[in-house]
C-alpha positions in Angstrom: -2.0 -11.1 14.1 -3.4 -10.2 10.9 -7.1 -11.1 11.0 -8.5 -9.2 8.0 -7.2 -8.0 4.7 -8.7 -5.5 2.2 -7.6 -5.5 -1.4 -8.5 -3.0 -4.0 -8.8 -4.7 -7.5 -8.6 -3.2 -10.9 -6.8 -4.5 -14.2 -3.5 -3.0 -13.7 -0.4 -5.1 -13.2 0.3 -3.8 -9.7 -3.4 -4.5 -8.7 -2.9 -8.0 -9.8 0.3 -8.4 -7.9 -1.6 -6.8 -4.7 -4.2 -9.6 -5.4 -1.8 -12.3 -5.3 -0.1 -11.1 -2.5 -3.2 -10.6 -0.4 -4.4 -14.2 -1.4 -0.9 -15.6 -0.2 -1.2 -13.8 3.0 -4.9 -14.8 3.7 -3.9 -18.4 2.9 -0.6 -18.5 5.1 -1.8 -16.6 8.0 -5.5 -17.5 8.2 -6.9 -13.9 7.6 -10.1 -13.1 6.2 -9.9 -11.8 2.6 -12.2 -8.9 1.1 -11.6 -8.1 -2.5 -13.1 -4.7 -3.5 -13.9 -3.1 -6.7 -14.6 0.5 -7.1 -17.5 1.6 -9.4 -17.2 5.4 -8.6 -20.8 6.2 -9.2 -20.1 10.0 -8.5 -17.7 9.7 -11.5 -19.6 7.9 -13.7 -23.4 7.3 -13.7 -24.2 10.2 -11.3 -21.8 12.7 -12.9 -23.2 16.2 -13.1 -21.5 19.0 -14.8 -22.5 22.1 -17.0 -23.3 21.4 -20.7 -24.3 23.3 -23.7 -28.0 23.4 -24.7 -28.9 20.1 -26.2 -25.8 18.3 -24.6 -27.7 16.8 -21.8 -28.5 13.7 -23.6 -25.1 13.4 -24.8 -23.8 13.6 -21.3 -26.2 11.0 -20.1 -25.1 8.6 -23.0 -21.5 9.3 -22.1 -22.0 8.6 -18.5 -24.0 5.2 -19.1 -21.0 4.2 -21.4 -18.5 4.8 -18.5 -20.5 3.3 -16.0 -20.9 0.0 -18.0 -17.0 0.1 -18.8 -16.6 0.4 -15.0 -18.9 -2.4 -14.3 -17.4 -4.6 -16.9 -13.9 -4.1 -15.6 -15.1 -4.7 -12.0 -16.7 -8.0 -12.9 -13.7 -9.1 -14.8 -11.3 -8.3 -12.0 -13.7 -10.3 -9.5 -13.7 -13.2 -11.9 -9.8 -13.2 -12.5 -9.4 -13.1 -8.7 -12.0 -16.0 -8.1 -9.7 -17.8 -10.4 -6.4 -16.6 -8.8 -7.8 -17.6 -5.1 -8.1 -21.3 -6.2 -10.8 -22.0 -3.8 -9.7 -19.8 -0.9 -12.9 -18.1 0.2 -13.2 -14.2 0.2 -15.6 -11.6 0.5 -16.6 -9.6 -2.7 -17.3 -5.7 -2.1 -18.5 -3.4 -4.6 -17.9 0.1 -3.4 -20.3 2.8 -5.0 -18.3 6.0 -4.0 -15.3 7.5 -5.2 -12.1 5.7 -4.7 -10.8 7.7 -1.6 -14.0 7.7 0.6 -14.9 4.3 -0.4 -11.6 2.6 0.4 -11.4 5.1 3.6 -14.9 3.7 4.9 -14.1 -0.1 4.0 -10.8 0.2 5.3 -11.9 1.1 8.8 -13.2 -2.5 9.5 -10.1 -4.1 8.1 -6.4 -4.7 9.5 -4.5 -3.8 6.2 -5.3 -2.3 2.8 -3.5 -3.7 -0.1 -3.5 -1.8 -3.6 -1.3 -2.0 -6.6 1.3 1.0 -7.0 -0.1 1.8 -10.6 -3.7 1.3 -9.7 -6.2 3.7 -11.2 -9.4 2.3 -9.9 -11.3 3.6 -12.7 -9.7 7.0 -13.1 -8.4 7.8 -16.6 -4.9 9.2 -15.6 -2.1 7.8 -13.3 0.5 10.6 -14.3 3.6 9.6 -12.0 2.8 5.8 -11.7 1.6 5.9 -8.2 -1.9 5.1 -7.5 -4.1 8.5 -7.1 -5.7 7.2 -3.8 -2.1 6.6 -1.8 -1.9 9.9 -0.5 -5.5 10.3 0.8 -5.3 6.8 2.5 -2.3 7.7 4.1 -3.3 11.0 5.4 -6.4 10.4 6.5 -6.8 6.4 6.8 -7.1 4.5 10.0 -5.1 1.5 8.6 -1.5 0.8 7.2 -1.3 0.5 3.5 0.6 -2.2 1.5 1.3 -0.5 -1.7 2.3 -3.4 -4.3 4.4 -2.8 -7.4 4.0 -5.0 -10.7 6.2 -8.2 -10.3 6.5 -7.6 -6.4 8.8 -10.6 -5.1 7.0 -12.9 -2.8 10.3 -14.2 -0.9 13.0 -12.3 0.5 14.1 -10.3 3.5 12.3 -7.4 5.3 13.8 -3.9 5.2 12.6 -1.3 8.0 13.3 2.4 7.8 13.2 3.7 11.3 13.6 7.2 12.6 12.3 7.3 15.9 9.0 9.3 15.1 5.6 8.6 16.1 4.7 7.4 12.6 7.7 5.1 12.6 6.9 3.5 16.1 3.3 3.2 15.0 4.5 1.5 11.6 6.8 -0.8 13.3 4.3 -1.9 15.9 1.6 -2.7 13.2 4.1 -4.5 11.3 5.2 -6.6 14.2 1.9 -7.2 15.5 0.2 -8.3 12.4 2.9 -10.9 11.9 4.2 -9.8 8.3 7.7 -10.5 8.9 6.6 -14.5 8.6 10.0 -15.6 9.9 12.2 -13.5 7.4 15.2 -11.9 8.7 14.8 -8.1 9.2 17.4 -5.4 8.6 16.6 -2.2 10.2 18.1 1.0 8.8 18.3 4.1 11.1 19.7 7.5 9.5 20.7 10.5 11.5 23.4 13.2 11.0 24.9 12.0 14.4 26.7 8.7 14.7 25.6 8.3 18.3 21.9 9.1 17.7 21.8 6.8 14.5 23.2 4.0 16.7 20.8 4.7 19.4 17.8 4.8 17.0 18.8 1.4 15.3 19.2 -0.1 18.8 15.7 1.3 19.9 13.8 -0.2 16.9 15.6 -3.4 16.9 14.9 -4.0 20.7 11.2 -3.9 19.8 11.1 -6.0 17.1 13.2 -8.6 19.2 10.7 -8.5 21.6 8.3 -9.8 19.1 10.8 -12.9 18.3 12.2 -11.1 15.1 15.8 -11.7 13.7 17.2 -8.1 13.3 20.4 -6.8 11.7 20.8 -3.2 13.0 22.2 -0.7 10.4 22.9 2.8 11.7 23.9 5.2 9.1 25.3 8.6 9.4 23.9 11.5 7.1 23.3 10.3 3.4 20.0 10.3 1.7 17.8 7.9 3.3 15.8 7.3 0.1 18.6 6.2 -2.0 20.0 4.2 1.0 16.6 2.2 1.2 16.2 1.9 -2.4 19.8 0.4 -2.7 19.5 -1.9 0.2 16.1 -3.4 -0.7 17.5 -4.2 -4.2 20.7 -5.7 -2.6 19.1 -7.8 0.2 16.8 -8.5 -1.7 13.8 -7.3 0.0 10.1 -8.7 -0.1 8.8 -5.8 1.9 10.0 -2.4 2.8 8.6 -1.0 6.1 8.1 2.9 6.6 6.5 5.2 8.8 5.5 8.9 7.6 4.7 12.3 7.7 7.8 14.2 9.2 10.3 16.7 8.4 13.9 15.6 8.5 16.1 12.5 7.7 13.5 9.6 7.0 10.7 11.8 8.3 10.9 13.7 5.1 9.9 10.5 2.9 6.3 11.2 3.2 4.9 12.5 1.3 7.7 14.6 -0.3 9.7 14.1 -3.6 11.5 11.6 -1.9 8.6 9.4 -0.7 7.0 9.3 -4.2 10.2 8.2 -5.9 10.3 5.6 -2.9 6.9 4.6 -3.7 7.2 4.6 -7.5 10.8 2.6 -7.7 10.8 0.2 -4.7 11.5 -3.2 -6.1 9.2 -4.9 -3.3 5.9 -4.2 -1.7 6.0 -1.1 0.8 4.3 -1.4 4.1 3.7 2.3 5.3 1.6 4.0 8.0 0.9 7.6 9.2 
């Protein structure tokens, strides 16, 4: 079962949705909740870069202003979280490092990391609408991620994309062991060029989830574009959670972290549970 949750806070709508989802999970499942703000000292107060003669004082003032802004935003996010938690206890974590190493380190002591799809965590830019830290946390992190879009639904079914790869098996196991289905029905989509293999994969994934007491509908799909199918099915169900493994080469395996994956993470109407 889920015992500990780490939520990365900032002022973006996705981060606020992740915060609320984390609070709800902690309340329902009895998990310990940690809410983290990233102060990114290397990028703010301690930033060093070449400056022209006489520019050192300007750079120092600029860094001080940036550090003060990040401090103020962090405190505002924690104050808003305290109000949203409505008495639910949580631990506050102020991370001094840059977002990627800070969350990688903090994530090692938690079961699950939640972050907003649009989170910037103090960075100035978020060009494609996907949190810049997602790729690093997926590639190098020890824990599954729950990437949450603004307005993510709190209720609905669970949609699983399964291709039999090791990452997909790990994601399936983590999802089941953490108890994230919470009694909701599950649709498992398995895509393959061969009909027989698609059916075998669907049966394999469904059998594993049924051993954990989940109600599963098998959906083997021949060919097609898995990202398109998953997006369409997530909207049709509607789904409150999409479960995926990643880092492969074909079929569903091509979703992470290529063009299809970025589209899936950017456009999914629900939270995406993903693991390497």
